[in-house]
N, C-alpha and C positions, 0 to 999 in steps of 0.2 A: 401389681396386678389387680384386676377389678373382679369383684365377686358379686353376683346378682343374689341378694338376700331375699328376694321375693319368691324364689323357688321353694316349694314345700310349704308355703303359707296357706293354712287351711281356709283363710278368709276368701281366697280366690282374687283375681285381678279386679281392680277398681277402674271404672271408666272415668275419663276426664270429666270433671264438673260434677260428679255425683257426690252425695253427702259423705260417703266413706272416704273418698279421695280428699275432700276438703279437710275432714278431721285428721287424716293421716298427715297432710301438709302442716297442720298446726302442731301436731305432736313431734314432728321432726324425727331425729334418730331414736328417740325414746320408744317409737312404735316397734322397733326391732327388739325382740325379747332378750336375745343374748347380749346385745349392747346394754340394754337397760339393767340387766342383772350385774354385769361387771361394773357399770357406772355406779349403781347403788352401793355395791360392795366396796368400791374404791372410796366413795364418799364416807361411808361409815368407818372404814379403817383409817382414813385420813383424819377424821375428827378424833378417833381414838389415839392416833399417834401424836396429835397436838396435845392431848391430855397428858400423855407420858412426858413429852418434851418439856412441858411446863412444870409437872409435878416432880420430876427427877432432880433438877438442881435445887428445888426447894427442900426436898427430903435430904439431900446430901448436906445442904447448909444446916439443917436442923440437927443432923447426926454428927457432923464434923466441925461445924462452925467455920469452915474454910471456903471462902469464895474461889480461891485458886483451884481447889480440888473440884468444886462444882463445875468450873469452867473447863478444867482439864478433861473431865468425863465427856462433856459436850464436844470438845475439840477432837478427842480420839474417835468418837462415833462419826463425826463428819468426815474426818480423814479416811476412816474405814469405808464409807460410802463412796468417796471419790476414788480410793485406790482399787476398789473392786468393780468399778464401772466397766472397764475394758473387758476383763474376763467375763463379766455378766453378759455383755453384748455377744461374745462368742457362744456362751451357753444358750442364749436366746435363739441363735441361728442353728446350733448343733443338736439341740434337744427339743422335744415337743414342748411348746410354750404353755400348754394347758397343764402339763405335769409340773413344770417350773412354778407356775403360780399356785398350784395346790400345795406343793411342798413349802413354798415361801410362807403362805398363809398359815399352815399348820405349825411351821417352826416358829413363826413370830407369835402366834397365840401361846405356844408353850413357853417361849422366853419371857414375854411380858407377863404371862400368868405367874411364872415362878418369881418374877420381880415383885408382883403384887403380893404374893404370899410372904416374901421376905419382909416387905414393909409391914404387912398385917401382923406378922410375928412379933413386931416391935423392935427389931434390930437387924443385925447381920452385917457382914463386912461391906463397906462402901465399895471396895474394889470388885466384889462379886456382883453388886448392883451395876457397876460400870461395865462389867464384862457381859452381863445379860443384855444391857442396853446396846452394846456394840454388836452383839449377835443379831439383835433386831434390826439394827442399821445395815448390817451386811446382807441380811435376807431381803431387806427393802431394796437395796441396790441391785440384787439379783432379779427382783420382780419388776423393777422399772422398765428396763428395755424390752422384757418379754411382753408386758402389758402394752406398751406403746407400739411395738411391732405387730401385735395382733389386731390393732384397731382397724386397718383397712379390710380385714376379713369379717368384720362385724357389721359394717354399713356399706352400702354402694358408694362408688366414687363421688356421685353428686351430693352425698350427705356428709362428706369428710369435713368440709368447713364447719357445718353445724355440730358435728360430733366433737371436733376439737374445741369449739366454743363452749359446749357443755362441760368439757373437762376443765377449761379455764375458769368458767363460772363456779364450778364445784370447788376449785382450789381456794378462790376468794372467800366462799362461804365457810369453808374449813377454817381459814385464817381468822374469820370473824367469830365463829361459834366456839371453836376450840379453846382459846385462852380464857374466855369468859366462863365457860362451863368448867374447865379444868381448875381455875382458881376457886370457884364455889365448892366443887367436889373436894378439893384438897382440904379446905377448911373443915368440911364435915367429917371426913375420914381420909387420912393420907393415902391409904391403900386403894381407895375406890377408883381414882383415875386409871391406875395400872390394870385393875381387874376389869374395868369397862373396856379398856383398850384390848385386852385379851378376848373379851366377848365380841368386840367388833371384828376381830380377825376370824373368829369362828363363824359369825354370820356371813362375812365375805366369803369364807370357804364354802359354806352351804350354798350360797348363790352361784359360786364358780362351778360346783358340782352339777348344777342344773343347766349349765351351758351345753348346748348340743353341737354347735358349729365348730369344726376344726379351727384351731387358732394358728396353725402353721408351725414352722420350726423344722429341724432336721429329724432323722430317724434314729439318732444316737450312735450311728456308725462312726468309727474313728476318722477323724479329719486331719488336716494339717496341724502342726504344732501350734501351741497357743500363740506364740510370738508371730508366726506366719498368718494365723487367722485374724489376729488383731490388726496386723499390717494391711490385710486385704481391705478392712473397713476404712482405715486411714487413706489407703490408696484410692479408693473410690471417691472419698471426699476431696482429696487433693486433685483428682482428675476432673472435677467439675468446677468450672469457673464460677458458677452461681453459688455453690456451697462454700467455696473459699471466700468469696466476697461476703456472703451471709454470715459466716463465722467471725470474720473481722468486725463486721457491724455489731453482732451479737455480744462479743466479748467486751467491747468498749461500752455498749449500752448497759450491759449487766453491771459493769463496774461503776459507771456514773450513777445509775438509778439506785443501786445499793448504797452508794455513798450518800446520795440525797436522803434516802430513808434513814440513815444513821444521823444526818444533820437534824432531822425531825426528832429523833430520840434525844439528842443532846439539847436541842432547843426546848422541847416540851418537857422532858424528864428532869432537867436540871433544877428548875424552880417550881414547877407545878406537875409533879408526877401523876396526879389524878387526870390531867388533861391528856397524857400520852395514850391511855386506853381509848379515850374518845376519838383521838386523832387516828389511831390505827383502825378503829371501827369505821370511821368515815371513809378512810382509804379502802378498806376491804369492800364496803358497800359500793363505792364508785367502781371497783374492779368487777363486781358482779354485774352492774349495769352495763359496763363496757363489753363484757363477754356476751351478754344477752343481745346487745346491739350489733356485735361484730359480724354475724352472718347476714345482717340486713344492711350492712354498709353499702353505700352506692357502688356500683360495680365499675369503679375506676381501675385502670391497669395497676398491676402489682407494684411497678416501679414508682408510679406516681403516688400511690397510697403510702409506700414506704417513706418517700421523701416528705409527704405531708405530715405524717405522724411524727417523724423524727424532728421536723421543724417545730411542731407543737410542743414536744417534750423539751427541746432546747429553749423555746420561748418561756415555758413555765419555769424552768431552772433559772434562766436569766432574770426573770421578774423576781423570783424568790431571793436571788443573790443581792438585790438591792436592799432588802429588809427581811432577813431570815428569822422572823418572829414565829412563835408556835402556830398562830393562826395562818400566817402566810405560808409556812412550810406544810401545814395540813392541806391547804388549797393546792399547793404544788404537787404533793405526793398523790392527792386524790385525782388531779387532772391527769397525771402520768398513768395512774391505774385505769382511768376511764378510756383513754385513747389507745393505749399500748395493745390491748387485745385485738384490735382491728388488724394489726400487722402480725402479731404472734399467731393468731388463728389462720390467717391466709398463708404465711410462710410454712407453718407446721403441716398444714394440709397439703401444700405443694410438695414438701419433702416426702411425706407419706405416700403421695401419688407417683413420685418419680423413682423412688429407690426399689430395686428388685427385692422380692420377699426373702430370698436366700441371704441377702446382706443387711436386712432391715435392722436387726438387733445390733450388729457391729457399727453400722453407720450412726444409729441413734446414740450409742454410747460414746462413739468418737466425737460427735457433735456436742454431747453433754460435757465431756471433759474439756474440749477446746473452748467452747462457748462460755463455760463457767470458770475458765482458768484464772481470771483476774478477780472473780467475785470474792474469794476469801480475803483479799487484801484491801477491799474497799473500806471496811470499818476502821482498820488500823491506819490507813492513809488519811482518812477523814478526821479521825481523832487527833492525829499528829498535826494536821493542818489547823484544826480548830483550837488546839492548844498553843501552837507556835505562832499562828497568824490570827485568825478569827473564823467564826462560822461563815461570815460573809466571804472571807477569802476561800474557804473550802468550797462554798457554793460557786464562786467564780471559776475555780479549777474545774469543777464538774461541768459547768456550762461550757468551758473551753473544750473539754473532752467531747461533749455533745456536738459542738460545732465541727470537730473533726469527724464525728460520726455522720453528721449531715453531708459532709463532703464525700464520705465513703458511699453514701446512698446514691451517688452519681456514677459509681463504678460500672463499667460495661456489663459485668456479670450480673449485677442487680437490675440493669436497665432491660435486659433481654433474658428473663428466666426461661428455663427449658420447659417443654411441654410434658405432661404426665406420661409415665411409662405406658407404652401401648396406645397413646392418644395421638 
């Protein structure tokens, strides 16, 4: 559904061509106060989460000396996030999304704050630290579909592309700033990343409390059983030829690009660990540029844009397969990060525009689970190929997967995307 966010704006209507209108065009979705508040809150809490995700395994290693235990805690948190996605989607449609986001921020601030105090105290059970991190992950999983489903209510339909692009750019900035800041803070005081993460959630909570616009969601009345409610989301996805084709494309692209990123880790981190940080920083900066350019991309049809970007990604992977050195792999991952937002922004905005609000949370969580279903296996498969064959062989396999993805881009469902709901 479309919401006119200009209603109630005390500035009044701006005439075409006047200075206020031109400034508004340059500001994009950030000129809408409620979107701006949630966007800033999400960015701050995202950076805080990056601090914790870097500091936690380092602290566990310092406490226990066990890499396996440090890896286990991270894996349990990731599994908790994936396992709770579908119930979280139901919750986002059944309860007020504003209430969900407020509760999630408050709970995450408490969990990470307790973790920081545990570290500051100089010790404490590692399992307790892992449990607190898992609680934070569960609440993050609850917040994700609620925040995503609320986006169409924060900006008008014509601004959805730009709003999604702002979110994409923010995620790359977080990936760039978070690890660098987290490593420096951990060296100064191991508890500081956790305490700053808790503070970031509190600031996000404060910004959220200032949001005036309704964010949608149900009224809390009893609905169908959880299994039935989840099935309704999957049924909507399965009933759309466009979404079925898009998820097949997404699952394979996510697998291949995650594998390519792990080849970069193996190539750069094996002999020159210091170069890995630089490579990741270059890739993140390329992603920021790509997200900023995505709304300004030439207005080619969706299907043509999807095929063009897929072909560019496959070409970058194929070129890197010839000589997967750290420099070449950095160029490959940076090229992928540069061009992929053009498609991600366009397709995400289209999904947000076509899905009914009453199903938005469940559809978003269903797509997250299906589209990311192969992602956890990418590093393991790439590592096995790198050890048994070679990094060049691993890159060849990922290039072959991307060739299949390029063929999928010609599926009828992707050639003829549906119009927006009510459009």
